OpenMM code with the backbone's topology and positions (N, CA, C; nanometers):
from openmm import Vec3, app, unit

residues = "UNK UNK UNK UNK UNK UNK UNK UNK UNK UNK UNK UNK UNK UNK UNK UNK UNK UNK UNK UNK UNK UNK UNK UNK UNK UNK UNK UNK UNK UNK UNK UNK UNK UNK UNK UNK UNK UNK UNK UNK UNK UNK UNK UNK UNK UNK UNK UNK UNK UNK UNK UNK UNK UNK UNK UNK UNK UNK UNK UNK UNK UNK UNK UNK UNK UNK UNK UNK UNK UNK UNK UNK UNK UNK UNK UNK UNK UNK UNK UNK UNK UNK UNK UNK UNK UNK UNK UNK UNK UNK UNK UNK UNK UNK UNK UNK UNK UNK UNK UNK UNK UNK UNK UNK UNK UNK UNK UNK UNK UNK UNK UNK UNK UNK UNK UNK UNK UNK UNK UNK UNK UNK UNK UNK UNK UNK UNK UNK UNK UNK UNK UNK UNK UNK UNK UNK UNK UNK UNK UNK UNK UNK UNK UNK UNK UNK UNK UNK UNK UNK UNK UNK UNK UNK UNK UNK UNK UNK UNK UNK UNK UNK UNK UNK UNK UNK UNK UNK UNK UNK UNK UNK UNK".split()
positions = [
    Vec3(9.7772, 6.0965, 7.9969),
    Vec3(9.6731, 6.0480, 8.0863),
    Vec3(9.5322, 6.0773, 8.0316),
    Vec3(9.4490, 5.9850, 8.0371),
    Vec3(9.3184, 6.0099, 7.9798),
    Vec3(9.2428, 6.1190, 8.0662),
    Vec3(9.1552, 6.1857, 8.0063),
    Vec3(9.0752, 6.2948, 8.0675),
    Vec3(8.9949, 6.2407, 8.1802),
    Vec3(8.9303, 6.1296, 8.1613),
    Vec3(8.8520, 6.0659, 8.2599),
    Vec3(8.9204, 6.0414, 8.3904),
    Vec3(9.0485, 5.9896, 8.3729),
    Vec3(9.1335, 5.9640, 8.4924),
    Vec3(9.1748, 6.0848, 8.5590),
    Vec3(9.2082, 6.1918, 8.4814),
    Vec3(9.2420, 6.3178, 8.5391),
    Vec3(9.1341, 6.3756, 8.6271),
    Vec3(9.0069, 6.3685, 8.5719),
    Vec3(8.8948, 6.4193, 8.6518),
    Vec3(8.8733, 6.3380, 8.7753),
    Vec3(8.8880, 6.2068, 8.7637),
    Vec3(8.8688, 6.1179, 8.8829),
    Vec3(8.9628, 6.1487, 8.9942),
    Vec3(9.0889, 6.1780, 8.9523),
    Vec3(9.2041, 6.2086, 9.0461),
    Vec3(9.1687, 6.3433, 9.1110),
    Vec3(9.1183, 6.4459, 9.0328),
    Vec3(9.0798, 6.5738, 9.0905),
    Vec3(8.9622, 6.5543, 9.1932),
    Vec3(8.8687, 6.4659, 9.1543),
    Vec3(8.7587, 6.4398, 9.2378),
    Vec3(8.7954, 6.3719, 9.3724),
    Vec3(8.8906, 6.2775, 9.3675),
    Vec3(8.9407, 6.2184, 9.4873),
    Vec3(8.9937, 6.3291, 9.5802),
    Vec3(9.0750, 6.4083, 9.5248),
    Vec3(9.1428, 6.5173, 9.6048),
    Vec3(9.0362, 6.6072, 9.6703),
    Vec3(8.9267, 6.6418, 9.5907),
    Vec3(8.8246, 6.7377, 9.6394),
    Vec3(8.7489, 6.6727, 9.7549),
    Vec3(8.7197, 6.5468, 9.7338),
    Vec3(8.6397, 6.4713, 9.8419),
    Vec3(8.7290, 6.4650, 9.9742),
    Vec3(8.8536, 6.4301, 9.9544),
    Vec3(8.9422, 6.4207, 10.0778),
    Vec3(8.9659, 6.5550, 10.1430),
    Vec3(8.9743, 6.6660, 10.0580),
    Vec3(8.9828, 6.8025, 10.1094),
    Vec3(8.8662, 6.8421, 10.1987),
    Vec3(8.7460, 6.8020, 10.1413),
    Vec3(8.6227, 6.8427, 10.2104),
    Vec3(8.5954, 6.7607, 10.3344),
    Vec3(8.6453, 6.6400, 10.3455),
    Vec3(8.6035, 6.5510, 10.4565),
    Vec3(8.6861, 6.5900, 10.5827),
    Vec3(8.6112, 6.5810, 10.6932),
    Vec3(8.6738, 6.6053, 10.8221),
    Vec3(8.7133, 6.4744, 10.8852),
    Vec3(8.6742, 6.3603, 10.8287),
    Vec3(8.7031, 6.2294, 10.8725),
    Vec3(8.7663, 6.1479, 10.7515),
    Vec3(8.8389, 6.0411, 10.7877),
    Vec3(8.8939, 5.9570, 10.6778),
    Vec3(8.7871, 5.8986, 10.5866),
    Vec3(8.8076, 5.8884, 10.4583),
    Vec3(8.7107, 5.8347, 10.3640),
    Vec3(8.7579, 5.7065, 10.3158),
    Vec3(8.6660, 5.6010, 10.3299),
    Vec3(8.7024, 5.4712, 10.2916),
    Vec3(8.7200, 5.4521, 10.1397),
    Vec3(8.8027, 5.3551, 10.0955),
    Vec3(8.8196, 5.3307, 9.9517),
    Vec3(8.6906, 5.2870, 9.8942),
    Vec3(8.6140, 5.2105, 9.9680),
    Vec3(8.4795, 5.1672, 9.9161),
    Vec3(8.3849, 5.2847, 9.8891),
    Vec3(8.3921, 5.3830, 9.9730),
    Vec3(8.2987, 5.5037, 9.9565),
    Vec3(8.3443, 5.5822, 9.8376),
    Vec3(8.4821, 5.5977, 9.8247),
    Vec3(8.5337, 5.6699, 9.7090),
    Vec3(8.4986, 5.5954, 9.5710),
    Vec3(8.5099, 5.4654, 9.5765),
    Vec3(8.4828, 5.3912, 9.4576),
    Vec3(8.3336, 5.3941, 9.4190),
    Vec3(8.2463, 5.3882, 9.5277),
    Vec3(8.1046, 5.3973, 9.4973),
    Vec3(8.0696, 5.5407, 9.4432),
    Vec3(8.1219, 5.6427, 9.5051),
    Vec3(8.0974, 5.7791, 9.4690),
    Vec3(8.1414, 5.8098, 9.3180),
    Vec3(8.2486, 5.7483, 9.2863),
    Vec3(8.3175, 5.7750, 9.1552),
    Vec3(8.2826, 5.6662, 9.0481),
    Vec3(8.2082, 5.5686, 9.0858),
    Vec3(8.1678, 5.4664, 8.9958),
    Vec3(8.2762, 5.3808, 8.9302),
    Vec3(8.3674, 5.3481, 9.0179),
    Vec3(8.4775, 5.2623, 8.9771),
    Vec3(8.5038, 5.1550, 9.0834),
    Vec3(8.5930, 5.0613, 9.0631),
    Vec3(8.6261, 4.9547, 9.1589),
    Vec3(8.7159, 5.0074, 9.2765),
    Vec3(8.7186, 4.9417, 9.3849),
    Vec3(8.8002, 4.9811, 9.5016),
    Vec3(8.9464, 4.9703, 9.4502),
    Vec3(8.9768, 4.8698, 9.3696),
    Vec3(9.1147, 4.8511, 9.3184),
    Vec3(9.1646, 4.9773, 9.2279),
    Vec3(9.0727, 5.0325, 9.1585),
    Vec3(9.1111, 5.1560, 9.0801),
    Vec3(9.1356, 5.2648, 9.1732),
    Vec3(9.0679, 5.2751, 9.2835),
    Vec3(9.0990, 5.3818, 9.3888),
    Vec3(9.2249, 5.3547, 9.4430),
    Vec3(9.2591, 5.2352, 9.4848),
    Vec3(9.3882, 5.2005, 9.5459),
    Vec3(9.5009, 5.2498, 9.4428),
    Vec3(9.4825, 5.2220, 9.3241),
    Vec3(9.5834, 5.2627, 9.2250),
    Vec3(9.5921, 5.4125, 9.2067),
    Vec3(9.4789, 5.4793, 9.2037),
    Vec3(9.4700, 5.6279, 9.2014),
    Vec3(9.5362, 5.6922, 9.3207),
    Vec3(9.5138, 5.6344, 9.4363),
    Vec3(9.5737, 5.6907, 9.5630),
    Vec3(9.7268, 5.6704, 9.5590),
    Vec3(9.7820, 5.5527, 9.5103),
    Vec3(9.9146, 5.5376, 9.4878),
    Vec3(9.9723, 5.6322, 9.3976),
    Vec3(9.9133, 5.6574, 9.2903),
    Vec3(9.9573, 5.7576, 9.1903),
    Vec3(9.9585, 5.9019, 9.2423),
    Vec3(9.8557, 5.9407, 9.3260),
    Vec3(9.8507, 6.0677, 9.3914),
    Vec3(9.9682, 6.0861, 9.4811),
    Vec3(9.9878, 5.9767, 9.5600),
    Vec3(10.1028, 5.9833, 9.6609),
    Vec3(10.2275, 6.0102, 9.5763),
    Vec3(10.2470, 5.9322, 9.4674),
    Vec3(10.3801, 5.9451, 9.3948),
    Vec3(10.3987, 6.0907, 9.3341),
    Vec3(10.2878, 6.1568, 9.3266),
    Vec3(10.2929, 6.2953, 9.2816),
    Vec3(10.3076, 6.4024, 9.3850),
    Vec3(10.3277, 6.3466, 9.5085),
    Vec3(10.3569, 6.4381, 9.6300),
    Vec3(10.2421, 6.4726, 9.7145),
    Vec3(10.1228, 6.4175, 9.6913),
    Vec3(10.0106, 6.4524, 9.7775),
    Vec3(10.0226, 6.3742, 9.9062),
    Vec3(10.0034, 6.4439, 10.0187),
    Vec3(10.0159, 6.3862, 10.1475),
    Vec3(9.8908, 6.3032, 10.1850),
    Vec3(9.8676, 6.1943, 10.1243),
    Vec3(9.7483, 6.1120, 10.1509),
    Vec3(9.7904, 5.9999, 10.2462),
    Vec3(9.7241, 5.9968, 10.3661),
    Vec3(9.7467, 5.8927, 10.4652),
    Vec3(9.6379, 5.7903, 10.4591),
    Vec3(9.6785, 5.6601, 10.4658),
    Vec3(9.5900, 5.5515, 10.4680),
    Vec3(9.5781, 5.5018, 10.6150),
    Vec3(9.4533, 5.4886, 10.6663),
    Vec3(9.4366, 5.4367, 10.7993),
    Vec3(9.3270, 5.3207, 10.7826),
    Vec3(9.3079, 5.2451, 10.8901),
    Vec3(9.2159, 5.1371, 10.8857),
    Vec3(9.0728, 5.1925, 10.8537),
    Vec3(9.0452, 5.3248, 10.8747),
    Vec3(8.9057, 5.3862, 10.8550),
    Vec3(8.9008, 5.4549, 10.7245),
    Vec3(9.0167, 5.4658, 10.6453),
    Vec3(9.0098, 5.5181, 10.5089),
    Vec3(9.1268, 5.6190, 10.4926),
    Vec3(9.1137, 5.7040, 10.3907),
    Vec3(9.2186, 5.7971, 10.3602),
    Vec3(9.1891, 5.9413, 10.3992),
    Vec3(9.2870, 6.0127, 10.4314),
    Vec3(9.2806, 6.1601, 10.4551),
    Vec3(9.4047, 6.2311, 10.3959),
    Vec3(9.3835, 6.3578, 10.3715),
    Vec3(9.4974, 6.4432, 10.3340),
    Vec3(9.5632, 6.4940, 10.4669),
    Vec3(9.7012, 6.4782, 10.4683),
    Vec3(9.7695, 6.5249, 10.5924),
    Vec3(9.7817, 6.6771, 10.5983),
    Vec3(9.7923, 6.7384, 10.4878),
    Vec3(9.8075, 6.8868, 10.4850),
    Vec3(9.6917, 6.9525, 10.5356),
    Vec3(9.7219, 7.0620, 10.6243),
    Vec3(9.6131, 7.1422, 10.6755),
    Vec3(9.5357, 7.0868, 10.7909),
    Vec3(9.5756, 6.9629, 10.8401),
    Vec3(9.4985, 6.9110, 10.9488),
    Vec3(9.5326, 6.9783, 11.0811),
    Vec3(9.6622, 7.0244, 11.0935),
    Vec3(9.6947, 7.0891, 11.2206),
    Vec3(9.8146, 7.1765, 11.1980),
    Vec3(9.8357, 7.2711, 11.2843),
    Vec3(9.9383, 7.3692, 11.2695),
    Vec3(10.0626, 7.3177, 11.3475),
    Vec3(10.0538, 7.2394, 11.4460),
    Vec3(10.1632, 7.1960, 11.5310),
    Vec3(10.1696, 7.0452, 11.5321),
    Vec3(10.2783, 6.9905, 11.5039),
    Vec3(10.3060, 6.8415, 11.5070),
    Vec3(10.4282, 6.8108, 11.5896),
    Vec3(10.4180, 6.7167, 11.6788),
    Vec3(10.5335, 6.6796, 11.7601),
    Vec3(10.5405, 6.5280, 11.7670),
    Vec3(10.6640, 6.4872, 11.7785),
    Vec3(10.6923, 6.3411, 11.8011),
    Vec3(10.7226, 6.3266, 11.9406),
    Vec3(10.6570, 6.2468, 12.0194),
    Vec3(10.6794, 6.2317, 12.1691),
    Vec3(10.7084, 6.0974, 12.2021),
    Vec3(10.8003, 6.0734, 12.2993),
    Vec3(10.8329, 5.9412, 12.3495),
    Vec3(10.7473, 5.9170, 12.4797),
    Vec3(10.6872, 5.8012, 12.4848),
    Vec3(10.5960, 5.7665, 12.6052),
    Vec3(10.6269, 5.6199, 12.6439),
    Vec3(10.5890, 5.6025, 12.7703),
    Vec3(10.5976, 5.4574, 12.8154),
    Vec3(10.4846, 5.4346, 12.9122),
    Vec3(10.4224, 5.3153, 12.8899),
    Vec3(10.3132, 5.2744, 12.9822),
    Vec3(10.2783, 5.1280, 12.9547),
    Vec3(10.1902, 5.0768, 13.0246),
    Vec3(10.1506, 4.9328, 13.0111),
    Vec3(10.0367, 4.9243, 12.9017),
    Vec3(10.0137, 4.8123, 12.8546),
    Vec3(9.8971, 4.7995, 12.7486),
    Vec3(9.7638, 4.8401, 12.8079),
    Vec3(9.7318, 4.8200, 12.9296),
    Vec3(9.6056, 4.8570, 12.9910),
    Vec3(9.5863, 5.0069, 13.0016),
    Vec3(9.6947, 5.0847, 12.9821),
    Vec3(9.6920, 5.2278, 12.9761),
    Vec3(9.6684, 5.2930, 12.8506),
    Vec3(9.6557, 5.2187, 12.7367),
    Vec3(9.6425, 5.2740, 12.6059),
    Vec3(9.5220, 5.3714, 12.5915),
    Vec3(9.4065, 5.3203, 12.6474),
    Vec3(9.2857, 5.4011, 12.6343),
    Vec3(9.3047, 5.5360, 12.7084),
    Vec3(9.3579, 5.5242, 12.8329),
    Vec3(9.3711, 5.6512, 12.9090),
    Vec3(9.4681, 5.7470, 12.8385),
    Vec3(9.5836, 5.6933, 12.7881),
    Vec3(9.6796, 5.7759, 12.7194),
    Vec3(9.6091, 5.8464, 12.5863),
    Vec3(9.5466, 5.7669, 12.5110),
    Vec3(9.4861, 5.8356, 12.3918),
    Vec3(9.3744, 5.9328, 12.4281),
    Vec3(9.2911, 5.8923, 12.5317),
    Vec3(9.1857, 5.9860, 12.5696),
    Vec3(9.2534, 6.1241, 12.6264),
    Vec3(9.3636, 6.1146, 12.6984),
    Vec3(9.4255, 6.2226, 12.7494),
    Vec3(9.4587, 6.3200, 12.6367),
    Vec3(9.5079, 6.2649, 12.5259),
    Vec3(9.5413, 6.3558, 12.4117),
    Vec3(9.4286, 6.4120, 12.3392),
    Vec3(9.3291, 6.3343, 12.3020),
    Vec3(9.2135, 6.3895, 12.2227),
    Vec3(9.1225, 6.4756, 12.3117),
    Vec3(9.1084, 6.4476, 12.4437),
    Vec3(9.0358, 6.5338, 12.5211),
    Vec3(9.0876, 6.6742, 12.5451),
    Vec3(9.2215, 6.6822, 12.5139),
    Vec3(9.2861, 6.8078, 12.5252),
    Vec3(9.2988, 6.8740, 12.3794),
    Vec3(9.2371, 6.8285, 12.2889),
    Vec3(9.2329, 6.8799, 12.1519),
    Vec3(9.3375, 6.8304, 12.0505),
    Vec3(9.3908, 6.7193, 12.0869),
    Vec3(9.4975, 6.6663, 11.9939),
    Vec3(9.4481, 6.5506, 11.9056),
    Vec3(9.5420, 6.5166, 11.8164),
    Vec3(9.5087, 6.3962, 11.7238),
    Vec3(9.6358, 6.3099, 11.7282),
    Vec3(9.6222, 6.1795, 11.7437),
    Vec3(9.7270, 6.0801, 11.7485),
    Vec3(9.7318, 6.0217, 11.6101),
    Vec3(9.8390, 6.0514, 11.5383),
    Vec3(9.8479, 5.9896, 11.3985),
    Vec3(9.8988, 5.8568, 11.3983),
    Vec3(9.9977, 5.8243, 11.4827),
    Vec3(10.0592, 5.6864, 11.4698),
    Vec3(10.1246, 5.6456, 11.5964),
    Vec3(10.1758, 5.5209, 11.5920),
    Vec3(10.2555, 5.4676, 11.7060),
    Vec3(10.3829, 5.4128, 11.6362),
    Vec3(10.5019, 5.4286, 11.6975),
    Vec3(10.6233, 5.3841, 11.6391),
    Vec3(10.6955, 5.3074, 11.7537),
    Vec3(10.7529, 5.1983, 11.7216),
    Vec3(10.8373, 5.1215, 11.8136),
    Vec3(10.9662, 5.0765, 11.7372),
    Vec3(11.0631, 5.0634, 11.8219),
    Vec3(11.1981, 5.0167, 11.7679),
    Vec3(11.2106, 4.8668, 11.7965),
    Vec3(11.2393, 4.7854, 11.6925),
    Vec3(11.2390, 4.6437, 11.7051),
    Vec3(11.3863, 4.6001, 11.6717),
    Vec3(11.4422, 4.5100, 11.7587),
    Vec3(11.5886, 4.4699, 11.7430),
    Vec3(11.6189, 4.4132, 11.5980),
    Vec3(11.5222, 4.3536, 11.5359),
    Vec3(11.5463, 4.2836, 11.4116),
    Vec3(11.4916, 4.3745, 11.2902),
    Vec3(11.3697, 4.4178, 11.3026),
    Vec3(11.3054, 4.4890, 11.1960),
    Vec3(11.3342, 4.6421, 11.1921),
    Vec3(11.3919, 4.6964, 11.2959),
    Vec3(11.4094, 4.8383, 11.3037),
    Vec3(11.2781, 4.9091, 11.3512),
    Vec3(11.2554, 5.0182, 11.2858),
    Vec3(11.1352, 5.0989, 11.3086),
    Vec3(11.0128, 5.0310, 11.2545),
    Vec3(10.9101, 5.0154, 11.3480),
    Vec3(10.7796, 4.9624, 11.2993),
    Vec3(10.6806, 5.0733, 11.3369),
    Vec3(10.5968, 5.1100, 11.2390),
    Vec3(10.5001, 5.2198, 11.2549),
    Vec3(10.3606, 5.1738, 11.2240),
    Vec3(10.2664, 5.2087, 11.3099),
    Vec3(10.1294, 5.1706, 11.2908),
    Vec3(10.0492, 5.2968, 11.2863),
    Vec3(9.9523, 5.3085, 11.1934),
    Vec3(9.8690, 5.4233, 11.1945),
    Vec3(9.7552, 5.4152, 11.2890),
    Vec3(9.7332, 5.5134, 11.3716),
    Vec3(9.6199, 5.5081, 11.4669),
    Vec3(9.5173, 5.6105, 11.4260),
    Vec3(9.5468, 5.7242, 11.3945),
    Vec3(9.4618, 5.8346, 11.3528),
    Vec3(9.3300, 5.8467, 11.4407),
    Vec3(9.3501, 5.8908, 11.5624),
    Vec3(9.2235, 5.9158, 11.6450),
    Vec3(9.2317, 6.0586, 11.6937),
    Vec3(9.1142, 6.1258, 11.6891),
    Vec3(9.1042, 6.2656, 11.7284),
    Vec3(8.9837, 6.2862, 11.8117),
    Vec3(8.9028, 6.1944, 11.8389),
    Vec3(8.7769, 6.2128, 11.9266),
    Vec3(8.7701, 6.1010, 12.0229),
    Vec3(8.6966, 6.1162, 12.1266),
    Vec3(8.6770, 6.0048, 12.2228),
    Vec3(8.6211, 5.8868, 12.1504),
    Vec3(8.5209, 5.9108, 12.0637),
    Vec3(8.4616, 5.7924, 11.9881),
    Vec3(8.5614, 5.7206, 11.9091),
    Vec3(8.6550, 5.7892, 11.8443),
    Vec3(8.7678, 5.7233, 11.7763),
    Vec3(8.8511, 5.6373, 11.8674),
    Vec3(8.8842, 5.6873, 11.9811),
    Vec3(8.9631, 5.6156, 12.0811),
    Vec3(8.8964, 5.4873, 12.1231),
    Vec3(8.7661, 5.5013, 12.1573),
    Vec3(8.6849, 5.3856, 12.1936),
    Vec3(8.6717, 5.2777, 12.0860),
    Vec3(8.6580, 5.3187, 11.9592),
    Vec3(8.6539, 5.2233, 11.8522),
    Vec3(8.7851, 5.1582, 11.8337),
    Vec3(8.8958, 5.2294, 11.8475),
    Vec3(9.0274, 5.1725, 11.8256),
    Vec3(9.0461, 5.0666, 11.9345),
    Vec3(9.0280, 5.1053, 12.0634),
    Vec3(9.0561, 5.0104, 12.1758),
    Vec3(8.9652, 4.8892, 12.1620),
    Vec3(8.8382, 4.9115, 12.1237),
    Vec3(8.7381, 4.8040, 12.1094),
    Vec3(8.7851, 4.7031, 11.9928),
    Vec3(8.8373, 4.7632, 11.8784),
    Vec3(8.8940, 4.6789, 11.7773),
    Vec3(9.0083, 4.5970, 11.8165),
    Vec3(9.0984, 4.6543, 11.8969),
    Vec3(9.2061, 4.5762, 11.9515),
    Vec3(9.1628, 4.4650, 12.0389),
    Vec3(9.0523, 4.4930, 12.1304),
    Vec3(9.0135, 4.3921, 12.2106),
    Vec3(8.9330, 4.2806, 12.1310),
    Vec3(8.8508, 4.3223, 12.0383),
    Vec3(8.7762, 4.2181, 11.9617),
    Vec3(8.8663, 4.1310, 11.8789),
    Vec3(8.9727, 4.1840, 11.8266),
    Vec3(9.0547, 4.0971, 11.7389),
    Vec3(9.1665, 4.0386, 11.8176),
    Vec3(9.1727, 4.0682, 11.9467),
    Vec3(9.2786, 4.0113, 12.0310),
    Vec3(9.4123, 4.0491, 11.9863),
    Vec3(9.4336, 4.1678, 11.9272),
    Vec3(9.5638, 4.2108, 11.8749),
    Vec3(9.6503, 4.2681, 11.9851),
    Vec3(9.7685, 4.2174, 11.9858),
    Vec3(9.8756, 4.2732, 12.0816),
    Vec3(9.9174, 4.4164, 12.0345),
    Vec3(9.9271, 4.5021, 12.1222),
    Vec3(9.9781, 4.6408, 12.0881),
    Vec3(10.1186, 4.6313, 12.0591),
    Vec3(10.1650, 4.7303, 11.9729),
    Vec3(10.3038, 4.7341, 11.9281),
    Vec3(10.4038, 4.7630, 12.0519),
    Vec3(10.3430, 4.8335, 12.1484),
    Vec3(10.4338, 4.8736, 12.2669),
    Vec3(10.4798, 4.7461, 12.3425),
    Vec3(10.4147, 4.6346, 12.3217),
    Vec3(10.4618, 4.5037, 12.3802),
    Vec3(10.5993, 4.4558, 12.3263),
    Vec3(10.6260, 4.5083, 12.2071),
    Vec3(10.7506, 4.4767, 12.1421),
    Vec3(10.8701, 4.5513, 12.2034),
    Vec3(10.8438, 4.6568, 12.2753),
    Vec3(10.9466, 4.7481, 12.3147),
    Vec3(10.9469, 4.7832, 12.4673),
    Vec3(10.8777, 4.6889, 12.5429),
    Vec3(10.8764, 4.7085, 12.6959),
    Vec3(10.7829, 4.8330, 12.7266),
    Vec3(10.6925, 4.8656, 12.6491),
    Vec3(10.6043, 4.9781, 12.6770),
    Vec3(10.6497, 5.1101, 12.6208),
    Vec3(10.7831, 5.1193, 12.5766),
    Vec3(10.8345, 5.2491, 12.5175),
    Vec3(10.7865, 5.2554, 12.3781),
    Vec3(10.7360, 5.3696, 12.3393),
    Vec3(10.6921, 5.3961, 12.1975),
    Vec3(10.6826, 5.5460, 12.1793),
    Vec3(10.6746, 5.5794, 12.0403),
    Vec3(10.6586, 5.7172, 12.0007),
    Vec3(10.5226, 5.7374, 11.9447),
    Vec3(10.4750, 5.8609, 11.9555),
    Vec3(10.3457, 5.8980, 11.8796),
    Vec3(10.3728, 6.0320, 11.8096),
    Vec3(10.3215, 6.0490, 11.6935),
    Vec3(10.3204, 6.1756, 11.6266),
    Vec3(10.1836, 6.2338, 11.6671),
    Vec3(10.1895, 6.3451, 11.7334),
    Vec3(10.0667, 6.4173, 11.7806),
    Vec3(10.0508, 6.5479, 11.7093),
    Vec3(9.9323, 6.5773, 11.6619),
    Vec3(9.8963, 6.7035, 11.5966),
    Vec3(9.8043, 6.7790, 11.6897),
    Vec3(9.8133, 6.9138, 11.6869),
    Vec3(9.7227, 7.0017, 11.7624),
    Vec3(9.7049, 7.1313, 11.6801),
    Vec3(9.5985, 7.2071, 11.7033),
    Vec3(9.5731, 7.3244, 11.6203),
    Vec3(9.6657, 7.4323, 11.6553),
    Vec3(9.7329, 7.4367, 11.7719),
    Vec3(9.8171, 7.5482, 11.8136),
    Vec3(9.9182, 7.5050, 11.9241),
    Vec3(10.0142, 7.5863, 11.9641),
    Vec3(10.1184, 7.5465, 12.0550),
    Vec3(10.0604, 7.5422, 12.1937),
    Vec3(9.9625, 7.6233, 12.2309),
    Vec3(9.8972, 7.6136, 12.3635),
    Vec3(9.8316, 7.4874, 12.3848),
    Vec3(9.7567, 7.4339, 12.2813),
    Vec3(9.6979, 7.2992, 12.2979),
    Vec3(9.7981, 7.1981, 12.3098),
    Vec3(9.9047, 7.2047, 12.2383),
    Vec3(10.0149, 7.0995, 12.2500),
    Vec3(10.0761, 7.1026, 12.3903),
    Vec3(10.0932, 7.2251, 12.4434),
    Vec3(10.1473, 7.2339, 12.5784),
    Vec3(10.0537, 7.1628, 12.6731),
    Vec3(9.9227, 7.1819, 12.6662),
    Vec3(9.8255, 7.1256, 12.7543),
    Vec3(9.8380, 6.9666, 12.7492),
    Vec3(9.8415, 6.9191, 12.6205),
    Vec3(9.8505, 6.7762, 12.6042),
    Vec3(9.9816, 6.7175, 12.6682),
    Vec3(10.0953, 6.7821, 12.6431),
    Vec3(10.2265, 6.7284, 12.6997),
    Vec3(10.2200, 6.7412, 12.8538),
    Vec3(10.1625, 6.8495, 12.9048),
    Vec3(10.1585, 6.8642, 13.0395),
    Vec3(10.0837, 6.7453, 13.1028),
    Vec3(9.9619, 6.7192, 13.0569),
    Vec3(9.8795, 6.6101, 13.1121),
    Vec3(9.9576, 6.4713, 13.0988),
    Vec3(10.0082, 6.4521, 12.9792),
    Vec3(10.0914, 6.3196, 12.9651),
    Vec3(10.1983, 6.3112, 13.0688),
    Vec3(10.2697, 6.4231, 13.0877),
    Vec3(10.3689, 6.4183, 13.1938),
    Vec3(10.3148, 6.3905, 13.3384),
    Vec3(10.1988, 6.4613, 13.3671),
    Vec3(10.1329, 6.4497, 13.4966),
    Vec3(10.0907, 6.3002, 13.5191),
    Vec3(10.0468, 6.2273, 13.4098),
    Vec3(10.0014, 6.1093, 13.4256),
    Vec3(10.1184, 5.9920, 13.4235),
    Vec3(10.2407, 6.0483, 13.4006),
    Vec3(10.3531, 5.9622, 13.4047),
    Vec3(10.3782, 5.8897, 13.2853),
    Vec3(10.3115, 5.9308, 13.1699),
    Vec3(10.3315, 5.8534, 13.0431),
    Vec3(10.4527, 5.9058, 12.9661),
    Vec3(10.4661, 6.0499, 12.9761),
    Vec3(10.5660, 6.1182, 12.8838),
    Vec3(10.7137, 6.0889, 12.9308),
    Vec3(10.7872, 6.0436, 12.8299),
    Vec3(10.9330, 6.0328, 12.8556),
    Vec3(11.0056, 6.1621, 12.8087),
    Vec3(10.9732, 6.2026, 12.6803),
    Vec3(11.0345, 6.3328, 12.6306),
    Vec3(10.9792, 6.3490, 12.5022),
    Vec3(10.9934, 6.4897, 12.4601),
    Vec3(10.9579, 6.5229, 12.3205),
    Vec3(11.0914, 6.4775, 12.2390),
    Vec3(11.0646, 6.4352, 12.1159),
    Vec3(11.1710, 6.3904, 12.0268),
    Vec3(11.2075, 6.5040, 11.9300),
] * unit.nanometer
topology = app.Topology()
chain = topology.addChain("A")
for resn in residues:
    res = topology.addResidue(resn, chain)
    for name in ("N", "CA", "C"):
        topology.addAtom(name, app.Element.getBySymbol(name[0]), res)
């Protein structure tokens, strides 16, 4: 591998490690003086080397070190409750990584959400409304899974307690 590429890969990892928010491919490309397509290829290579890089609609982030506790939870609610459900989690200190539904033909379908602040939730819900996108939970009668991260067990307990009190929680998986 050429030295320039090795240095660029190291730079991508450093940028992602320093960032508290996802970093867009365009921003990485601009900062490193290459095309966005080169960044996409570099990210694919880094993933193949075992780096936990997650791609979201807002950009890339490293999954390692983001939280100490991660749980997969089963929930059920109506589409109009998405905002309330996500706000319940982030207001209690959690991060929602994804949504997973079971489809009778395709099997498991996973969508990356990656929200950790009220602002993230409002942007996510607004994007769904603006694009008139149907939420994945419509494919499964409202039943879906979320991977939730929290900094500690106590924070996770608070999140699960409130989800349960609001009637969203089915069970921890």
